[in-house]
Structures are given as structure tokens and as C-alpha cells.
C-alpha positions in Angstrom: -33.8 114.3 -51.5 -34.0 117.4 -49.3 -36.9 115.8 -47.3 -34.9 112.6 -46.9 -31.9 114.5 -45.8 -33.9 116.5 -43.2 -35.4 113.3 -41.9 -32.0 111.8 -41.4 -30.7 114.8 -39.6 -33.8 115.0 -37.3 -33.4 111.2 -36.6 -29.7 111.6 -35.7 -30.5 114.5 -33.4 -33.4 112.7 -31.7 -31.5 109.4 -31.2 -29.3 110.5 -28.3 -32.4 112.0 -26.6 -34.3 108.7 -27.0 -31.3 106.8 -25.6 -31.0 109.2 -22.7 -34.7 108.8 -21.9 -34.3 105.0 -22.1 -31.6 105.1 -19.5 -33.5 107.5 -17.2 -36.7 105.4 -17.5 -34.8 102.1 -16.8 -36.1 99.8 -15.3 -39.8 100.1 -16.2 -40.5 96.4 -16.7 -39.4 93.0 -15.3 -35.7 92.0 -15.4 -34.5 88.5 -16.2 -31.4 87.2 -14.4 -29.8 84.1 -16.0 -28.0 81.7 -13.6 -25.8 79.3 -15.5 -26.1 76.4 -13.0 -29.0 74.3 -11.7 -31.4 75.5 -9.0 -30.5 74.8 -5.4 -26.7 75.0 -5.6 -24.3 77.8 -4.4 -24.5 79.6 -7.7 -28.2 79.7 -7.6 -28.2 81.1 -4.1 -26.0 83.9 -5.2 -28.2 84.6 -8.2 -31.4 84.7 -6.2 -29.8 87.0 -3.6 -28.7 89.3 -6.5 -32.3 89.2 -7.7 -33.6 90.1 -4.2 -31.2 93.1 -4.0 -32.2 94.5 -7.4 -35.9 93.9 -6.8 -35.7 95.8 -3.5 -33.8 98.7 -5.1 -35.7 99.1 -8.3 -39.2 98.0 -7.3 -39.5 95.8 -10.4 -39.8 92.0 -10.6 -36.5 90.2 -11.2 -37.1 86.7 -12.5 -34.3 84.1 -12.1 -33.9 81.7 -15.1 -31.6 78.7 -14.5 -29.8 77.7 -17.7 -27.4 74.9 -16.6 -25.1 73.0 -19.0 -21.4 72.6 -19.8 -20.2 73.7 -16.4 -21.7 77.2 -16.9 -20.9 77.5 -20.6 -24.5 77.3 -21.8 -25.9 79.9 -19.5 -23.1 82.3 -20.4 -23.6 81.8 -24.1 -27.4 82.6 -23.7 -26.5 85.8 -21.8 -24.0 86.8 -24.5 -26.7 86.6 -27.2 -29.4 88.4 -25.2 -30.6 91.9 -26.1 -28.4 94.7 -24.7 -31.2 96.7 -23.2 -30.6 96.1 -19.5 -33.6 93.8 -19.1 -31.5 90.6 -19.4 -28.6 90.2 -17.0 -26.9 87.2 -15.5 -24.2 85.8 -13.2 -20.7 85.9 -14.5 -18.7 83.3 -12.8 -15.1 82.0 -13.0 -16.2 79.9 -16.0 -15.7 82.9 -18.3 -12.0 83.0 -17.3 -11.5 79.2 -17.7 -13.7 77.9 -20.6 -12.0 79.9 -23.4 -8.7 78.1 -22.7 -10.4 74.7 -23.2 -11.7 75.5 -26.6 -15.3 75.0 -25.8 -16.6 78.5 -25.2 -19.2 79.8 -27.7 -18.6 83.3 -26.5 -15.8 85.9 -26.3 -15.1 86.8 -22.6 -14.0 90.3 -23.5 -16.3 91.2 -26.3 -19.6 89.6 -25.4 -20.1 90.7 -21.8 -20.4 94.0 -19.9 -19.2 93.3 -16.3 -21.2 95.0 -13.6 -19.7 93.9 -10.2 -18.1 91.0 -8.5 -20.3 89.8 -5.6 -19.0 86.9 -3.6 -16.2 84.4 -3.4 -16.5 80.8 -2.1 -14.1 79.1 0.2 -12.4 76.1 -1.5 -11.2 73.3 0.9 -9.0 70.2 0.8 -10.5 67.4 2.9 -9.5 63.8 3.5 -10.9 60.5 4.7 -10.6 60.1 8.5 -8.3 57.1 8.0 -6.0 58.9 5.6 -2.3 58.8 6.8 -1.9 62.6 6.7 -3.4 65.5 8.6 -1.7 68.5 7.0 -0.6 69.6 3.6 3.0 68.9 4.6 2.1 65.3 5.5 0.0 65.0 2.4 3.0 66.1 0.3 5.3 63.6 1.9 2.8 60.8 1.4 2.1 61.7 -2.2 5.8 61.9 -3.0 6.3 58.4 -1.5 3.3 57.1 -3.5 3.4 58.8 -6.9 0.2 58.6 -9.0 -1.4 56.2 -6.4 -3.2 58.7 -4.2 -6.7 59.2 -5.6 -8.5 62.5 -5.2 -12.0 63.5 -6.1 -13.3 66.6 -7.8 -16.7 67.5 -9.3 -15.3 67.2 -12.8 -12.6 67.9 -15.3 -11.6 71.5 -15.6 -13.7 72.6 -12.6 -12.1 74.9 -10.1 -11.3 72.1 -7.7 -9.6 70.2 -10.5 -7.5 73.2 -11.4 -6.7 73.8 -7.8 -5.5 70.2 -7.5 -3.3 70.7 -10.6 -1.9 73.9 -9.0 -1.1 72.0 -5.8 0.7 69.3 -7.7 2.8 71.9 -9.6 3.8 73.6 -6.4 4.4 70.5 -4.3 6.1 68.4 -7.0 3.6 65.6 -6.5 1.6 63.4 -8.9 -1.9 62.5 -7.8 -4.6 60.3 -9.5 -7.6 62.3 -10.5 -11.1 60.8 -10.1 -13.7 63.2 -11.7 -17.3 63.0 -10.5 -20.4 64.6 -11.9 -21.0 66.6 -8.7 -19.8 67.3 -5.3 -22.3 65.2 -3.3 -21.3 61.8 -4.7 -17.7 62.8 -4.5 -17.8 63.4 -0.8 -19.8 60.3 -0.1 -17.1 58.2 -1.7 -14.5 60.1 0.4 -16.4 59.1 3.5 -16.6 55.5 2.4 -12.9 55.3 1.6 -13.1 54.9 -2.2 -10.9 58.0 -2.3 -8.7 59.4 0.5 -8.5 63.0 -0.7 -11.0 65.5 -1.9 -10.9 69.0 -3.4 -14.2 71.0 -2.9 -15.0 74.4 -4.4 -16.9 75.6 -1.3 -17.9 74.6 2.2 -21.5 73.9 1.2 -21.1 70.1 0.9 -18.0 69.6 3.2 -19.0 71.6 6.2 -21.9 69.4 7.5 -19.6 66.3 7.1 -16.8 68.1 9.0 -19.1 69.0 11.8 -20.3 65.4 12.0 -16.6 64.2 12.1 -17.1 62.0 9.0 -14.1 63.6 7.3 -11.2 65.9 8.2 -10.0 69.2 6.8 -6.4 69.8 5.7 -6.5 73.4 4.5 -8.8 76.0 3.0 -7.6 77.7 -0.2 -9.0 81.1 0.6 -6.7 84.1 1.3 -7.8 84.0 5.0 -9.1 81.4 7.4 -12.8 80.7 7.2 -14.9 82.0 10.2 -16.8 78.6 10.0 -13.5 76.7 10.4 -11.2 79.0 12.4 -8.8 76.1 13.4 -8.2 75.0 9.8 -5.1 76.7 8.3 -5.0 78.2 4.9 -2.7 76.7 2.2 -0.7 79.9 2.3 -0.1 79.3 6.1 0.8 75.7 5.3 3.7 76.6 3.1 2.0 77.1 -0.2 1.7 80.9 -0.7 0.6 80.6 -4.3 -2.2 78.2 -3.6 -5.0 80.8 -3.1 -8.1 80.0 -5.1 -11.2 82.1 -5.3 -14.3 80.7 -7.1 -16.1 84.0 -7.7 -19.6 85.0 -8.7 -20.4 88.4 -10.1 -23.1 90.2 -12.1 -22.9 91.0 -15.8 -24.9 91.9 -18.9 -24.6 91.5 -22.6 -22.1 93.8 -24.3 -23.7 97.1 -25.4 -25.8 97.9 -22.4 -25.6 101.7 -21.8 -22.9 102.4 -19.1 -25.4 104.5 -17.1 -27.6 101.4 -16.7 -24.6 99.3 -15.7 -23.7 101.9 -13.1 -27.2 101.9 -11.7 -27.0 98.1 -11.2 -23.5 98.3 -9.8 -24.6 100.9 -7.2 -27.6 98.7 -6.2 -25.5 95.6 -5.8 -22.8 97.4 -3.8 -25.5 98.8 -1.5 -27.2 95.4 -1.0 -23.9 93.5 -0.3 -23.0 96.1 2.4 -25.9 95.0 4.6 -25.2 92.6 7.6 -28.3 90.5 6.6 -26.9 89.7 3.2 -23.4 89.1 4.5 -24.7 86.7 7.1 -26.6 84.8 4.4 -23.4 84.3 2.4 -21.3 83.5 5.5 -23.7 80.6 6.2 -22.6 78.9 3.0 -18.9 79.7 3.5 -18.9 82.7 1.1 -17.5 86.2 1.6 -18.7 89.4 -0.2 -16.3 91.1 -2.6 -18.1 93.9 -4.4 -16.0 95.6 -7.1 -15.4 99.4 -6.8 -16.6 99.8 -10.4 -17.6 97.8 -13.5 -14.1 98.6 -14.8 -12.4 97.1 -11.8 -14.5 93.9 -12.2 -13.5 93.7 -15.9 -9.8 94.0 -14.8 -10.3 91.2 -12.3 -11.8 88.9 -15.0 -8.8 89.6 -17.2 -6.3 88.7 -14.4 -8.2 85.5 -13.7 -8.2 84.6 -17.4 -4.5 85.0 -17.5 -3.8 83.1 -14.3 -5.9 80.0 -15.1 -4.8 80.0 -18.7 -1.2 79.3 -17.5 -2.4 76.5 -15.2 -4.5 74.8 -17.9 -1.6 75.0 -20.4 1.0 73.7 -17.9 -1.2 70.8 -16.8 -2.4 70.1 -20.3 -6.0 70.0 -19.1 -8.5 69.1 -21.8 -12.3 69.5 -21.8 -14.3 66.3 -21.6 
């Protein structure tokens, strides 16, 4: 018994030293970064830029693994169940603040993840068919009120950020629109150009901007807090009389819960440093995104909480159900 007791005491004394050594030695092997959406889209671009930043800072391979499904739910659930050793991380996106309210999230937003830092926010936009009888949000509101439930608008799917933005617009404007959900933004905008729909809510400028530059569609408003540098003549919804219609599809970095805080802090410092370079900022600006690094992992956790509360109210008020 005395030998066993001594072994236990020695083990307890050595455990903190081993943990400290693990933190100091991190990273000493490749890191996996889970992206919860397919390759090639805006989320993937953010994930690969995060991988580039970490690879440059830590001089270790950072391998991007795309795990699409369920509008980001699958990838987040994989991240939540990964080892908490700092060698599996992933993008945390606005999905973690929305999915739990729809009853289809196999993870706990506040128990299963360790937030590291917010990274970027996309610029959502409301666009219309060139022949639509409205050119501003005020004109859109008047037309929609005169034609309740008749004006069809497209989004990339039920409970996506554009859909929730449209529900928020209807609440604030007192209008009733007809939702046409698609399985992606590309087909959605093609139908807008063709006239199958007259109105479109997009989560970013990636798909809409080329069509706007080619004069195939027209912009009514951006839903960001400030005007987009790519579209300086397009007003914000806030400027157009809807101060509460500010939407920010965000992309940050996180890890499974339980990763040592010192490792999280190392990654936070690396991401903040990388996002502060003009080269990286220009890359994101090209896709209509702006950098928003958090001051600390705790600040990012607080932001996720505020987004959870905000979108929960919208989902409940609009009675949005998952498909």
C-alpha cells in the first residue's frame, strides 16, 4: 500500500510538469484544421488562409480537412468530438449560434468548443432583378406591402443567414414575402437574373459582385455595419431606415473544449498577427470580407454568446424550422 501511495503521489506531482512540457513543446507535429463547408467556397477560403497563417508562424504543416454537411453542423460535430490536444482545430462559424435553436445540433455550443479568435465577417447584400419595380429598401417595402406574400425572394436555404436576414427585414418592415429556398447561392442568383424571382438575399459578395459589375442585377443595400469598399455607392440597410438590419456572417477559429489555455493563446496571437498584415486583409477584401480579430479568446466566446441570443429571438419569432 505504501508503494502504491508513493506512486500516486509521484504521479500527481509529475502530471503538471508533463502538461507544462506539452504546452511548451506545442506544436511539434502537423495540425489538422476542419472546415465545415465544401472546398472552394468563402468558408474554405477563410480556413485555408488561417492554415497559411498558422503554418507560417509555427513552421509545422497545417492540413485543411473539409467536412461539409447540414449547413456546417457535421463539421462542427466532428470538431467537438476531436482530441483536445491542440492538434485538431477548426473554423467556428455563425452556425454554432444558430443550429442549437433549430433542434438539430449534435453539439453544445458552450461546452464542446474552446473559442480562439474571430477572423472575418462577410458582407451580406440584398439584390434584385433589373426589371424589379423597386430600387431602394423604401421602394421595396412599399411594393411588398402592396403585394403581401406575392414577392418571391431567394436564399441558399432554410435557416441560412440570408433566410434569417430576410425574416429580420420582414419583422422590421412589416412586410410578408414569399421564401424560395435553394441549395446554393449560384442557382439562386441565376434565377434572379432570369426573372424567376425578383429579390435575392446573399450572405456575401462572392456570387453577387461579378453579376453587379456586369449590370445583370442591381443592388438595394448591404447589410454590413458600414458600406462595402467594393460597392461604395450602395447604402447600408442602416442608412436606408433599418438600423437593426445589420447582419454579420462571421468566421472564427476554435478547438475542442479542454485544450490548454496556453495553447489557445498561442494560436490567438498567431491569428491576430497574421490578420494584421495588408496582404491578408487585401485577400479578404477581394471576396467582400473584412477582418475582425478578437482581442482575446474570452472576447470571442462572449461574441458567440451574443449572436446565439440574437438569432434565437429571430428564429423563435419567425417560427423557423429546420428542413
